[in-house]
Every structure is written in C-alpha cells, then in structure tokens.
DRENZA-452895 format. One record per residue (C-alpha): residue number from 0; chain; x, y, z. Coordinates in Angstrom, 2 decimals. Layout:
DRENZA-452895
<i NUM; ch A; xx X; yy Y; zz Z>
...
This chain:
DRENZA-452895
<i 0; ch A; xx 17.38; yy -26.22; zz 12.19>
<i 1; ch A; xx 14.05; yy -24.38; zz 12.20>
<i 2; ch A; xx 11.05; yy -26.65; zz 12.70>
<i 3; ch A; xx 8.26; yy -25.85; zz 10.25>
<i 4; ch A; xx 4.78; yy -27.19; zz 10.97>
<i 5; ch A; xx 2.57; yy -28.70; zz 8.27>
<i 6; ch A; xx -0.42; yy -26.48; zz 9.10>
<i 7; ch A; xx -0.73; yy -22.81; zz 9.97>
<i 8; ch A; xx -3.20; yy -20.12; zz 10.89>
<i 9; ch A; xx -4.28; yy -17.92; zz 8.01>
<i 10; ch A; xx -7.17; yy -15.78; zz 6.82>
<i 11; ch A; xx -8.79; yy -17.01; zz 3.61>
<i 12; ch A; xx -10.72; yy -14.63; zz 1.38>
<i 13; ch A; xx -13.49; yy -16.94; zz 0.15>
<i 14; ch A; xx -15.06; yy -14.63; zz -2.44>
<i 15; ch A; xx -16.11; yy -11.06; zz -3.23>
<i 16; ch A; xx -18.44; yy -9.46; zz -0.72>
<i 17; ch A; xx -18.60; yy -8.30; zz 2.87>
<i 18; ch A; xx -16.61; yy -9.11; zz 5.98>
<i 19; ch A; xx -18.24; yy -12.54; zz 6.08>
<i 20; ch A; xx -15.88; yy -13.49; zz 3.21>
<i 21; ch A; xx -12.92; yy -13.44; zz 5.62>
<i 22; ch A; xx -12.43; yy -16.92; zz 7.07>
<i 23; ch A; xx -9.89; yy -17.32; zz 9.89>
<i 24; ch A; xx -8.49; yy -20.85; zz 9.89>
<i 25; ch A; xx -5.86; yy -22.82; zz 11.80>
<i 26; ch A; xx -5.60; yy -25.78; zz 9.40>
<i 27; ch A; xx -4.19; yy -24.20; zz 6.25>
<i 28; ch A; xx -1.23; yy -26.09; zz 4.70>
<i 29; ch A; xx 2.10; yy -24.30; zz 5.05>
<i 30; ch A; xx 3.34; yy -23.35; zz 1.54>
<i 31; ch A; xx 6.50; yy -24.90; zz 0.17>
<i 32; ch A; xx 9.08; yy -22.65; zz -1.52>
<i 33; ch A; xx 9.73; yy -23.49; zz -5.17>
<i 34; ch A; xx 12.79; yy -22.80; zz -7.27>
<i 35; ch A; xx 14.07; yy -19.27; zz -6.64>
<i 36; ch A; xx 11.70; yy -18.76; zz -3.71>
<i 37; ch A; xx 11.97; yy -18.38; zz 0.06>
<i 38; ch A; xx 9.55; yy -19.19; zz 2.86>
<i 39; ch A; xx 9.24; yy -16.68; zz 5.68>
<i 40; ch A; xx 7.76; yy -16.85; zz 9.14>
<i 41; ch A; xx 5.53; yy -13.78; zz 9.12>
<i 42; ch A; xx 6.18; yy -11.59; zz 12.15>
<i 43; ch A; xx 3.56; yy -8.99; zz 11.27>
<i 44; ch A; xx 1.47; yy -7.88; zz 8.30>
<i 45; ch A; xx -0.26; yy -4.59; zz 7.48>
<i 46; ch A; xx -3.82; yy -3.78; zz 6.46>
<i 47; ch A; xx -4.24; yy -1.80; zz 3.24>
<i 48; ch A; xx -7.00; yy -0.34; zz 1.10>
<i 49; ch A; xx -6.20; yy -2.91; zz -1.56>
<i 50; ch A; xx -7.19; yy -5.76; zz 0.79>
<i 51; ch A; xx -10.63; yy -4.28; zz 1.21>
<i 52; ch A; xx -10.94; yy -3.19; zz -2.43>
<i 53; ch A; xx -10.20; yy -6.74; zz -3.59>
<i 54; ch A; xx -12.65; yy -8.26; zz -1.13>
<i 55; ch A; xx -15.44; yy -5.88; zz -2.13>
<i 56; ch A; xx -14.69; yy -6.11; zz -5.90>
<i 57; ch A; xx -14.16; yy -2.33; zz -6.04>
<i 58; ch A; xx -11.67; yy -2.83; zz -8.89>
<i 59; ch A; xx -14.54; yy -3.88; zz -11.14>
<i 60; ch A; xx -15.20; yy -1.26; zz -13.82>
<i 61; ch A; xx -18.89; yy -1.43; zz -12.90>
<i 62; ch A; xx -18.14; yy 0.22; zz -9.53>
<i 63; ch A; xx -17.94; yy 4.02; zz -9.77>
<i 64; ch A; xx -18.13; yy 5.18; zz -6.15>
<i 65; ch A; xx -15.68; yy 5.75; zz -3.28>
<i 66; ch A; xx -14.06; yy 2.71; zz -1.70>
<i 67; ch A; xx -15.69; yy 3.23; zz 1.70>
<i 68; ch A; xx -19.18; yy 2.91; zz 0.19>
<i 69; ch A; xx -18.85; yy -0.87; zz 0.02>
<i 70; ch A; xx -16.11; yy -1.49; zz 2.57>
<i 71; ch A; xx -18.29; yy -3.48; zz 4.95>
<i 72; ch A; xx -20.75; yy -5.21; zz 2.63>
<i 73; ch A; xx -19.15; yy -5.21; zz -0.83>
<i 74; ch A; xx -20.64; yy -3.91; zz -4.07>
<i 75; ch A; xx -23.71; yy -5.70; zz -5.39>
<i 76; ch A; xx -23.19; yy -4.17; zz -8.84>
<i 77; ch A; xx -19.62; yy -5.45; zz -9.20>
<i 78; ch A; xx -18.83; yy -7.91; zz -11.97>
<i 79; ch A; xx -16.64; yy -10.58; zz -10.44>
<i 80; ch A; xx -14.96; yy -11.38; zz -13.74>
<i 81; ch A; xx -13.03; yy -8.08; zz -13.76>
<i 82; ch A; xx -12.70; yy -7.42; zz -10.04>
<i 83; ch A; xx -8.98; yy -8.03; zz -9.50>
<i 84; ch A; xx -5.94; yy -5.75; zz -9.62>
<i 85; ch A; xx -5.14; yy -6.76; zz -13.18>
<i 86; ch A; xx -8.73; yy -6.88; zz -14.42>
<i 87; ch A; xx -8.59; yy -10.68; zz -14.51>
<i 88; ch A; xx -10.87; yy -13.14; zz -12.75>
<i 89; ch A; xx -9.70; yy -13.42; zz -9.11>
<i 90; ch A; xx -9.00; yy -16.87; zz -7.69>
<i 91; ch A; xx -10.51; yy -17.98; zz -4.37>
<i 92; ch A; xx -9.72; yy -18.89; zz -1.71>
<i 93; ch A; xx -6.88; yy -16.37; zz -1.48>
<i 94; ch A; xx -4.63; yy -15.40; zz 1.42>
<i 95; ch A; xx -4.42; yy -11.62; zz 1.19>
<i 96; ch A; xx -1.87; yy -9.27; zz 2.75>
<i 97; ch A; xx 0.60; yy -7.15; zz 0.77>
<i 98; ch A; xx 2.78; yy -6.19; zz 3.75>
<i 99; ch A; xx 5.12; yy -8.66; zz 5.43>
<i 100; ch A; xx 8.03; yy -8.50; zz 7.83>
<i 101; ch A; xx 9.60; yy -11.67; zz 9.15>
<i 102; ch A; xx 12.46; yy -14.16; zz 8.87>
<i 103; ch A; xx 13.40; yy -16.68; zz 6.21>
<i 104; ch A; xx 12.88; yy -20.23; zz 7.48>
<i 105; ch A; xx 13.39; yy -22.24; zz 4.27>
<i 106; ch A; xx 14.66; yy -21.74; zz 0.72>
<i 107; ch A; xx 13.86; yy -23.33; zz -2.61>
<i 108; ch A; xx 16.19; yy -24.68; zz -5.25>
<i 109; ch A; xx 18.77; yy -22.18; zz -6.44>
<i 110; ch A; xx 18.61; yy -19.97; zz -3.33>
<i 111; ch A; xx 21.63; yy -19.72; zz -1.02>
<i 112; ch A; xx 20.88; yy -21.78; zz 2.14>
<i 113; ch A; xx 22.78; yy -19.13; zz 4.11>
<i 114; ch A; xx 19.71; yy -16.92; zz 3.73>
<i 115; ch A; xx 17.82; yy -19.02; zz 6.29>
<i 116; ch A; xx 17.49; yy -16.92; zz 9.43>
<i 117; ch A; xx 17.72; yy -13.56; zz 7.66>
<i 118; ch A; xx 15.32; yy -10.87; zz 8.74>
<i 119; ch A; xx 13.47; yy -9.55; zz 5.69>
<i 120; ch A; xx 10.98; yy -7.01; zz 4.43>
<i 121; ch A; xx 8.94; yy -8.15; zz 1.43>
<i 122; ch A; xx 8.64; yy -6.02; zz -1.69>
<i 123; ch A; xx 4.93; yy -6.49; zz -2.53>
<i 124; ch A; xx 5.05; yy -5.94; zz -6.30>
<i 125; ch A; xx 6.75; yy -8.88; zz -8.02>
<i 126; ch A; xx 8.05; yy -7.43; zz -11.29>
<i 127; ch A; xx 8.19; yy -9.52; zz -14.48>
<i 128; ch A; xx 10.44; yy -9.17; zz -17.51>
<i 129; ch A; xx 7.99; yy -6.64; zz -18.91>
<i 130; ch A; xx 8.33; yy -3.25; zz -17.20>
<i 131; ch A; xx 4.60; yy -2.70; zz -16.70>
<i 132; ch A; xx 3.51; yy -6.21; zz -15.79>
<i 133; ch A; xx 3.72; yy -7.71; zz -12.32>
<i 134; ch A; xx 2.26; yy -10.17; zz -9.84>
<i 135; ch A; xx 0.89; yy -8.66; zz -6.64>
<i 136; ch A; xx 1.59; yy -10.27; zz -3.27>
<i 137; ch A; xx -1.74; yy -11.07; zz -1.64>
<i 138; ch A; xx -3.71; yy -10.60; zz -4.86>
<i 139; ch A; xx -2.64; yy -12.93; zz -7.69>
<i 140; ch A; xx -0.62; yy -15.07; zz -5.26>
<i 141; ch A; xx -1.06; yy -15.80; zz -1.56>
<i 142; ch A; xx 0.20; yy -13.10; zz 0.77>
<i 143; ch A; xx 0.97; yy -12.30; zz 4.38>
<i 144; ch A; xx -2.27; yy -12.84; zz 6.32>
<i 145; ch A; xx -0.78; yy -16.09; zz 7.65>
<i 146; ch A; xx 1.96; yy -17.50; zz 9.86>
<i 147; ch A; xx 4.05; yy -18.40; zz 6.79>
<i 148; ch A; xx 4.31; yy -17.02; zz 3.27>
<i 149; ch A; xx 6.47; yy -17.67; zz 0.23>
<i 150; ch A; xx 7.78; yy -15.25; zz -2.39>
<i 151; ch A; xx 10.58; yy -14.88; zz -4.95>
<i 152; ch A; xx 13.88; yy -14.61; zz -3.08>
<i 153; ch A; xx 14.76; yy -11.40; zz -4.93>
<i 154; ch A; xx 11.73; yy -9.68; zz -3.39>
<i 155; ch A; xx 12.60; yy -10.67; zz 0.20>
<i 156; ch A; xx 14.98; yy -7.86; zz 1.14>
<i 157; ch A; xx 17.39; yy -8.39; zz 4.01>
<i 158; ch A; xx 17.04; yy -5.60; zz 6.57>
<i 159; ch A; xx 19.11; yy -4.61; zz 9.59>
<i 160; ch A; xx 17.15; yy -2.51; zz 12.07>
<i 161; ch A; xx 16.11; yy -2.36; zz 15.70>
<i 162; ch A; xx 12.48; yy -1.75; zz 14.70>
<i 163; ch A; xx 9.95; yy -4.41; zz 15.69>
<i 164; ch A; xx 8.14; yy -6.56; zz 13.13>
<i 165; ch A; xx 4.94; yy -4.60; zz 13.83>
<i 166; ch A; xx 6.75; yy -1.37; zz 13.00>
<i 167; ch A; xx 8.40; yy -2.85; zz 9.91>
<i 168; ch A; xx 5.12; yy -4.22; zz 8.58>
<i 169; ch A; xx 3.79; yy -0.66; zz 8.33>
<i 170; ch A; xx 6.24; yy 0.13; zz 5.51>
<i 171; ch A; xx 6.10; yy -2.07; zz 2.39>
<i 172; ch A; xx 2.89; yy -1.28; zz 0.51>
<i 173; ch A; xx 2.21; yy 2.28; zz 1.65>
<i 174; ch A; xx 5.76; yy 3.59; zz 1.65>
<i 175; ch A; xx 6.74; yy 1.95; zz -1.62>
<i 176; ch A; xx 3.61; yy 3.35; zz -3.29>
<i 177; ch A; xx 4.42; yy 6.82; zz -1.94>
<i 178; ch A; xx 8.12; yy 6.64; zz -2.85>
<i 179; ch A; xx 7.19; yy 5.38; zz -6.31>
<i 180; ch A; xx 5.00; yy 8.44; zz -6.91>
<i 181; ch A; xx 7.75; yy 10.77; zz -5.70>
<i 182; ch A; xx 10.25; yy 8.95; zz -7.92>
<i 183; ch A; xx 8.03; yy 9.04; zz -11.03>
<i 184; ch A; xx 7.22; yy 12.72; zz -10.55>
<i 185; ch A; xx 10.89; yy 13.45; zz -9.75>
<i 186; ch A; xx 10.15; yy 15.60; zz -6.69>
<i 187; ch A; xx 13.25; yy 17.52; zz -5.63>
<i 188; ch A; xx 14.35; yy 19.73; zz -2.74>
<i 189; ch A; xx 12.71; yy 23.13; zz -2.62>
<i 190; ch A; xx 9.71; yy 22.18; zz -4.74>
<i 191; ch A; xx 6.17; yy 22.65; zz -3.48>
<i 192; ch A; xx 4.07; yy 19.48; zz -3.26>
<i 193; ch A; xx 0.38; yy 18.97; zz -2.46>
<i 194; ch A; xx -0.49; yy 15.59; zz -0.88>
<i 195; ch A; xx -4.08; yy 14.33; zz -0.63>
<i 196; ch A; xx -5.31; yy 11.76; zz 1.90>
<i 197; ch A; xx -2.35; yy 12.73; zz 4.05>
<i 198; ch A; xx -3.44; yy 10.94; zz 7.22>
<i 199; ch A; xx -3.82; yy 7.51; zz 5.60>
<i 200; ch A; xx -1.12; yy 4.90; zz 5.10>
<i 201; ch A; xx 0.13; yy 6.09; zz 1.69>
<i 202; ch A; xx -0.51; yy 9.78; zz 2.38>
<i 203; ch A; xx 1.33; yy 9.85; zz 5.71>
<i 204; ch A; xx 4.20; yy 7.95; zz 4.08>
<i 205; ch A; xx 4.29; yy 10.50; zz 1.25>
<i 206; ch A; xx 4.52; yy 13.36; zz 3.76>
<i 207; ch A; xx 7.55; yy 11.79; zz 5.45>
<i 208; ch A; xx 9.23; yy 10.86; zz 2.20>
<i 209; ch A; xx 8.65; yy 14.27; zz 0.62>
<i 210; ch A; xx 10.07; yy 15.90; zz 3.76>
<i 211; ch A; xx 13.10; yy 13.66; zz 3.46>
<i 212; ch A; xx 13.63; yy 15.03; zz -0.07>
<i 213; ch A; xx 13.50; yy 18.61; zz 1.22>
<i 214; ch A; xx 10.20; yy 19.57; zz -0.40>
<i 215; ch A; xx 7.74; yy 22.12; zz 0.97>
<i 216; ch A; xx 4.58; yy 20.18; zz 1.82>
<i 217; ch A; xx 0.93; yy 21.16; zz 1.87>
<i 218; ch A; xx -1.30; yy 18.29; zz 2.98>
<i 219; ch A; xx -5.04; yy 17.68; zz 2.80>
<i 220; ch A; xx -6.50; yy 15.95; zz 5.87>
<i 221; ch A; xx -9.39; yy 16.28; zz 8.30>
<i 222; ch A; xx -9.08; yy 18.85; zz 11.07>
<i 223; ch A; xx -8.83; yy 16.26; zz 13.86>
<i 224; ch A; xx -5.80; yy 14.68; zz 12.15>
<i 225; ch A; xx -4.05; yy 17.91; zz 11.18>
<i 226; ch A; xx -1.62; yy 17.98; zz 14.11>
<i 227; ch A; xx -0.51; yy 14.42; zz 13.44>
<i 228; ch A; xx 0.13; yy 15.17; zz 9.77>
<i 229; ch A; xx 1.98; yy 18.38; zz 10.65>
<i 230; ch A; xx 4.22; yy 16.38; zz 12.99>
<i 231; ch A; xx 5.24; yy 14.19; zz 10.04>
<i 232; ch A; xx 6.63; yy 17.16; zz 8.14>
<i 233; ch A; xx 3.80; yy 19.09; zz 6.49>
<i 234; ch A; xx 4.25; yy 22.85; zz 6.72>
<i 235; ch A; xx 0.56; yy 23.41; zz 6.01>
<i 236; ch A; xx -2.47; yy 21.17; zz 6.52>
<i 237; ch A; xx -5.76; yy 22.11; zz 4.86>
<i 238; ch A; xx -9.21; yy 20.50; zz 5.15>
<i 239; ch A; xx -9.89; yy 17.83; zz 2.54>
<i 240; ch A; xx -12.43; yy 20.01; zz 0.76>
<i 241; ch A; xx -10.44; yy 23.25; zz 0.98>
<i 242; ch A; xx -10.04; yy 25.50; zz -2.04>
<i 243; ch A; xx -6.41; yy 25.39; zz -3.11>
<i 244; ch A; xx -4.80; yy 28.36; zz -4.85>
<i 245; ch A; xx -4.27; yy 27.90; zz -8.58>
<i 246; ch A; xx -0.79; yy 27.39; zz -10.04>
<i 247; ch A; xx 0.79; yy 26.96; zz -6.60>
<i 248; ch A; xx 2.45; yy 23.53; zz -6.71>
<i 249; ch A; xx 5.17; yy 21.83; zz -8.70>
<i 250; ch A; xx 3.85; yy 18.35; zz -7.87>
<i 251; ch A; xx 0.58; yy 16.79; zz -6.70>
<i 252; ch A; xx 0.62; yy 13.37; zz -5.01>
<i 253; ch A; xx -2.90; yy 11.98; zz -5.04>
<i 254; ch A; xx -4.56; yy 8.92; zz -3.52>
<i 255; ch A; xx -8.06; yy 10.44; zz -3.37>
<i 256; ch A; xx -9.25; yy 11.12; zz -6.92>
<i 257; ch A; xx -12.99; yy 11.58; zz -7.20>
<i 258; ch A; xx -14.69; yy 14.96; zz -7.41>
<i 259; ch A; xx -11.62; yy 16.80; zz -6.11>
<i 260; ch A; xx -9.45; yy 15.81; zz -9.08>
<i 261; ch A; xx -10.10; yy 18.83; zz -11.36>
<i 262; ch A; xx -8.99; yy 21.29; zz -8.66>
<i 263; ch A; xx -5.71; yy 19.42; zz -8.23>
<i 264; ch A; xx -4.72; yy 20.09; zz -11.84>
<i 265; ch A; xx -5.72; yy 23.73; zz -11.48>
<i 266; ch A; xx -3.46; yy 23.91; zz -8.40>
<i 267; ch A; xx -0.43; yy 22.77; zz -10.40>
<i 268; ch A; xx 2.00; yy 25.29; zz -11.82>
<i 269; ch A; xx 2.57; yy 25.29; zz -15.57>
<i 270; ch A; xx 4.71; yy 22.31; zz -16.41>
<i 271; ch A; xx 3.64; yy 20.63; zz -13.16>
<i 272; ch A; xx 3.52; yy 16.89; zz -12.48>
<i 273; ch A; xx 0.68; yy 14.82; zz -11.03>
<i 274; ch A; xx 1.14; yy 11.29; zz -9.60>
<i 275; ch A; xx -1.72; yy 9.00; zz -8.60>
<i 276; ch A; xx -1.76; yy 5.60; zz -6.87>
<i 277; ch A; xx -5.29; yy 5.38; zz -5.52>
<i 278; ch A; xx -8.82; yy 6.68; zz -5.77>
<i 279; ch A; xx -10.37; yy 6.29; zz -2.32>
<i 280; ch A; xx -12.80; yy 9.16; zz -2.97>
<i 281; ch A; xx -13.95; yy 7.65; zz -6.25>
<i 282; ch A; xx -12.44; yy 6.26; zz -9.46>
<i 283; ch A; xx -14.34; yy 8.44; zz -11.91>
<i 284; ch A; xx -12.98; yy 11.96; zz -12.34>
<i 285; ch A; xx -13.67; yy 14.90; zz -14.67>
<i 286; ch A; xx -10.79; yy 16.08; zz -16.81>
<i 287; ch A; xx -10.75; yy 19.36; zz -18.72>
<i 288; ch A; xx -8.24; yy 18.62; zz -21.46>
<i 289; ch A; xx -7.59; yy 22.34; zz -21.86>
<i 290; ch A; xx -6.14; yy 22.43; zz -18.34>
<i 291; ch A; xx -3.92; yy 19.50; zz -19.21>
<i 292; ch A; xx -2.49; yy 20.71; zz -22.49>
<i 293; ch A; xx -2.53; yy 24.48; zz -22.06>
<i 294; ch A; xx -0.53; yy 24.16; zz -18.84>
<i 295; ch A; xx 1.83; yy 21.48; zz -20.24>
<i 296; ch A; xx 1.07; yy 19.13; zz -17.35>
<i 297; ch A; xx 2.33; yy 15.56; zz -17.00>
<i 298; ch A; xx 0.15; yy 12.88; zz -15.38>
<i 299; ch A; xx 1.69; yy 9.70; zz -13.95>
<i 300; ch A; xx -0.22; yy 6.55; zz -13.06>
<i 301; ch A; xx 1.90; yy 4.73; zz -10.48>
<i 302; ch A; xx 1.57; yy 1.05; zz -9.66>
<i 303; ch A; xx 4.57; yy -1.00; zz -10.81>
<i 304; ch A; xx 7.51; yy 0.01; zz -8.63>
<i 305; ch A; xx 10.59; yy 1.45; zz -10.27>
<i 306; ch A; xx 13.47; yy -1.01; zz -9.59>
<i 307; ch A; xx 15.28; yy 1.34; zz -7.20>
<i 308; ch A; xx 12.26; yy 2.20; zz -5.06>
<i 309; ch A; xx 12.21; yy -0.69; zz -2.59>
<i 310; ch A; xx 15.99; yy -0.99; zz -2.09>
<i 311; ch A; xx 16.04; yy 2.76; zz -1.45>
<i 312; ch A; xx 13.21; yy 2.38; zz 1.05>
<i 313; ch A; xx 15.11; yy -0.32; zz 2.95>
<i 314; ch A; xx 18.08; yy 2.05; zz 3.13>
<i 315; ch A; xx 15.95; yy 4.90; zz 4.49>
<i 316; ch A; xx 14.61; yy 2.58; zz 7.20>
<i 317; ch A; xx 18.03; yy 1.25; zz 8.19>
<i 318; ch A; xx 19.45; yy 4.78; zz 8.43>
<i 319; ch A; xx 16.48; yy 6.05; zz 10.45>
<i 320; ch A; xx 15.51; yy 8.64; zz 7.83>
<i 321; ch A; xx 11.82; yy 7.70; zz 8.07>
<i 322; ch A; xx 9.83; yy 6.32; zz 10.97>
<i 323; ch A; xx 6.91; yy 3.90; zz 11.24>
<i 324; ch A; xx 3.47; yy 5.25; zz 12.04>
<i 325; ch A; xx 1.47; yy 2.43; zz 13.63>
<i 326; ch A; xx -2.02; yy 3.40; zz 14.72>
<i 327; ch A; xx -2.98; yy 0.01; zz 16.19>
<i 328; ch A; xx -2.19; yy -3.70; zz 16.05>
<i 329; ch A; xx -4.54; yy -6.70; zz 16.24>
<i 330; ch A; xx -4.02; yy -10.46; zz 16.41>
<i 331; ch A; xx -4.49; yy -12.04; zz 12.97>
<i 332; ch A; xx -7.54; yy -13.83; zz 14.36>
<i 333; ch A; xx -9.20; yy -10.43; zz 14.81>
<i 334; ch A; xx -8.92; yy -9.38; zz 11.17>
<i 335; ch A; xx -12.59; yy -8.39; zz 10.98>
<i 336; ch A; xx -12.17; yy -5.98; zz 13.91>
<i 337; ch A; xx -8.99; yy -4.64; zz 12.29>
<i 338; ch A; xx -10.74; yy -3.98; zz 8.98>
<i 339; ch A; xx -13.67; yy -2.35; zz 10.78>
<i 340; ch A; xx -11.22; yy -0.01; zz 12.52>
<i 341; ch A; xx -9.52; yy 0.65; zz 9.19>
<i 342; ch A; xx -12.83; yy 1.55; zz 7.56>
<i 343; ch A; xx -13.69; yy 4.04; zz 10.31>
<i 344; ch A; xx -10.75; yy 6.19; zz 9.08>
<i 345; ch A; xx -10.13; yy 7.64; zz 12.53>
<i 346; ch A; xx -6.46; yy 6.68; zz 12.57>
<i 347; ch A; xx -3.23; yy 8.20; zz 11.28>
<i 348; ch A; xx -0.78; yy 5.71; zz 9.75>
<i 349; ch A; xx -1.15; yy 1.94; zz 9.57>
<i 350; ch A; xx -3.13; yy -0.85; zz 11.23>
<i 351; ch A; xx -1.08; yy -4.04; zz 11.62>
<i 352; ch A; xx -1.96; yy -7.71; zz 12.18>
<i 353; ch A; xx 0.18; yy -10.14; zz 14.19>
<i 354; ch A; xx 0.01; yy -13.92; zz 13.57>
<i 355; ch A; xx 0.19; yy -16.24; zz 16.56>
<i 356; ch A; xx 3.41; yy -17.99; zz 17.58>
C-alpha cells in the first residue's frame, strides 16, 4: 500500500505577470482522482514555452511581439480575459506543467486497481469527443509542477524503459508537438524538411523525429548551437536569419513564425506542406496569398494531437529510436531559476524540474 500524504509541494501560478506570480508552496492539498482518473507521484516535470506564455498572458490577442519580450515581467498590454490557450478566462491559482513522468499511486472509480504502481508518461493534451477540442494539462486543469497530479487514466500511458524520470519528462510536450506536425504534414523518407528553432525543445525533437523517418534535414539555429543540432541528425544547420533557397523543401516545420514566415513559404516546393505549432519569434506574420495559391501549398496549424501520436511516441522511446536531450535539471523549489535559464535560450533540449521526495 502506497502512503499518500494530505499535503504536497507545488508551484502555484497566482495570476498573469512576471516571475513573482510563481508561488512555491509546501501546503497544497493532494488532489483526489475522480471517476476514470489516476493519481501519479510526479518523478519529474519539464519546462515549456507554454508555461511562460500562460504566465505572461502572451496568448492574449492584444500581444503581438515575440514571447521572450515579456518572459520575465509579463505583458502590460495583455487582456487577461483572453489570455489562455483556448482564449477563455484563465483560472488562478493554477498548477502549471504540461510534462510529467512518474508512477500511479491511486485510481478513481472505474479504473483497474492493478494500474497502481505502473510507471507512466502523461499525454498532455486531453482530447474530447470533438476532434478539435481538448483540455490542456497544466493550463485548464492542474498539471505537473507538484509532487502529485491527477489526469484521465487513458492519458497516463504505461511505459517500460531504463530512462530516468528526468529523461522521460523531456519528452511529452515537445516531442508530441513535433511528432504531431510531422504526422499532419505526412513527412516521409527521402523528403527534404526545413526545421526552425531547431535547438529548442520542440525543434530539437523535430530534428530527431524527422531523422527517424528518413528525411533530409536542414535546421535553423544559432551558430553556437549548430554542432549540437547536427549531432541530432540535421545534415545542414543554417543561421536563424539565413536566406534559404526558394522551392527547396517538401515540408517546413515551424515554431518561430514572426518576420521569417514569408521566406519559409517561398522555400517550399510547389505542392509543399507547412506545419506550425508555435510562434516564439512573434505571432503576427505577413502572408502573400499569391505564394500560397500559385504554389498549391498546404498550411497546417497543429495543436490537438492526432490519436496515434502519443502511443507512437511511447513506442519510439521504448525501442530506443529517439533519445532525451536534457540541458539541465532543477529542484521544483527553484522554478524561478529554471525559468530564467529557459529564457536565456543558451541551452539545447529541455530544462526539467524535480519535486522533492
């Protein structure tokens, strides 16, 4: 029998704003799993752009600049009523954290008690009956920045691997976002793909996953990170602001957006496909519709995971077809230092938080 305490350590997001909105506590009630849910002991949890974007209210339509512009202090111009993932009013306090690796310690009604003790990786997008509607772990419901977290049992995927929890926690959000873009754009072996933001969590995942598919990869990353990105599988690494030859790529995988967007469509071959799951360089982009329709391009917005994406990802991990890229780990109590390091953008891969025992 696993003993579950009544209180736990957790980080509460108390509102939209700067790092002062992150409140580390040790007296937060442990959640109770409801019908169809499981409770996990969080072994490790990853830091993502979405954590910072939610805190700063970057998702508000009134914000038009790059994410890093308000990463430390938030955006004074943001309208809090539309600052969440779904455009709805966010609820505070909120335990953030989209990434979680851990073990099931309790189950709710209707869940097989034999699942207690299973090691799991949490799928962070909780799909609904409608294909393009979902609840986001750590956004609309409490997430993994805590010792314990609950989620629908179907989204706690059993995993068998020798990887540590810190290594596993680097996968869920970034790798599922990357695999989802590759799935939507149907990237296949032998195709040429251009990947932006290739040193970040999603970008570095996309490089590995595209390599796994047998694609030929050109990546955009800063010069000091080029060797690290090349080691992940990119055959060519160009500076982020490099001019890219026109009609050279079958697929573009983009997490940057911003002013560089028009050149990405020019770089696509006729009939090419573009997938986007982020806009760290800015959410407002210029689109020449003539480029879109005269080249018969297809643009894919990618947020809700296709049903096969996360189970496939678990299989890749178990078979050793992809590897974790952990830049650093911090105790959960040092979340502010972890987010500061994240915002400096000097790392390749993921920054991970570890709750106390």
